[in-house]
C-alpha positions as CSV (number, residue, x, y, z in Angstrom):
1,X,72.8,132.3,74.4
2,X,74.1,135.4,76.1
3,X,72.4,137.3,78.8
4,X,70.7,140.6,78.0
5,X,72.8,143.7,78.4
6,X,70.1,145.6,80.2
7,X,70.0,142.8,82.8
8,X,73.7,142.9,83.3
9,X,76.0,139.9,84.3
10,X,74.8,137.3,86.7
11,X,77.0,137.5,89.8
12,X,75.8,135.6,92.9
13,X,75.1,138.1,95.7
14,X,76.0,135.7,98.5
15,X,79.4,135.1,96.8
16,X,80.1,138.8,96.7
17,X,79.2,139.2,100.4
18,X,81.8,136.5,101.3
19,X,84.5,138.5,99.4
20,X,83.8,142.0,100.7
21,X,86.6,143.3,102.9
22,X,88.9,140.4,102.6
23,X,92.4,140.1,101.1
24,X,92.5,137.9,98.0
25,X,95.5,135.7,98.5
26,X,95.2,135.4,102.3
27,X,91.6,134.2,102.3
28,X,91.0,130.4,102.4
29,X,89.0,128.6,99.7
30,X,85.5,129.9,99.4
31,X,83.1,127.0,98.7
32,X,80.3,127.6,96.2
33,X,77.7,125.7,94.2
34,X,77.0,128.7,92.0
35,X,78.5,127.4,88.7
36,X,76.5,129.8,86.6
37,X,77.9,132.9,88.4
38,X,80.1,135.1,86.1
39,X,83.5,136.0,87.4
40,X,83.6,139.7,88.2
41,X,86.8,141.9,88.5
42,X,86.4,142.0,92.3
43,X,86.9,138.2,92.4
44,X,90.5,138.3,91.0
45,X,93.0,136.7,93.3
46,X,90.5,134.7,95.4
47,X,90.4,130.9,95.5
48,X,86.9,129.3,95.0
49,X,85.9,125.8,95.6
50,X,83.5,125.2,92.7
51,X,81.3,122.1,93.1
52,X,81.4,119.7,90.2
53,X,78.7,117.4,91.4
54,X,81.0,115.3,93.5
55,X,83.7,117.5,95.1
56,X,84.8,121.1,95.3
57,X,87.5,121.9,92.7
58,X,89.9,124.7,93.7
59,X,89.8,127.5,91.1
60,X,92.3,130.4,91.5
61,X,90.7,133.4,89.7
62,X,93.0,135.4,87.4
63,X,92.4,138.4,85.2
64,X,92.0,136.3,82.1
65,X,89.0,134.6,83.7
66,X,86.9,137.7,84.1
67,X,83.6,137.4,82.2
68,X,83.6,133.6,82.2
69,X,81.5,131.4,84.4
70,X,82.9,129.6,87.5
71,X,81.6,126.3,86.2
72,X,83.8,126.4,83.1
73,X,86.9,125.8,85.3
74,X,85.4,122.9,87.3
75,X,84.8,120.0,84.9
76,X,82.0,117.6,85.7
77,X,83.2,114.7,83.6
78,X,86.4,112.8,84.1
79,X,88.5,112.6,80.9
80,X,89.8,109.2,80.0
81,X,92.4,109.3,77.3
82,X,91.6,108.3,73.7
83,X,93.1,105.3,71.9
84,X,93.4,101.7,72.7
85,X,96.0,99.2,71.6
86,X,97.8,101.6,69.3
87,X,97.9,104.3,72.0
88,X,99.5,101.8,74.5
89,X,102.1,100.9,72.0
90,X,103.0,104.5,71.4
91,X,103.2,105.2,75.1
92,X,105.4,102.1,75.7
93,X,107.8,103.2,73.0
94,X,108.0,106.7,74.5
95,X,108.8,105.2,77.9
96,X,111.5,103.0,76.5
97,X,113.0,106.0,74.7
98,X,113.0,108.0,78.0
99,X,114.7,105.1,79.9
100,X,117.3,104.8,77.2
101,X,118.1,108.5,77.3
102,X,118.3,108.5,81.1
103,X,120.7,105.6,81.0
104,X,122.8,107.3,78.3
105,X,122.9,110.5,80.5
106,X,123.9,108.5,83.5
107,X,126.7,106.7,81.7
108,X,128.0,110.0,80.3
109,X,128.1,111.5,83.8
110,X,130.0,108.5,85.2
111,X,132.5,108.7,82.3
112,X,133.1,112.3,83.1
113,X,133.7,111.6,86.7
114,X,136.3,108.9,85.9
115,X,138.4,111.4,83.9
């Protein structure tokens, strides 16, 4: 559910105080636990350490992120890939194909050097 327009966006005041008067790319990571804070245009270029419940994940704010929440870019759950036995077989075939292509490229370069 979106926030009421008459209230305006929720931007953490303490976070804005840490930003005021500093240069975006030269400032070190700013740690925050305010995952619900919306990204304002003043935050573009700063690096925030957004807490995900365990560690602070570095988030470099770009123009595309304005209007989103900081928590959207710091995932709280670790993704483990899908698939089981079939996925392993597919990955193994892919590795074998990469090895074969690397060997073919290596042999092609050695043949070219001999000529």
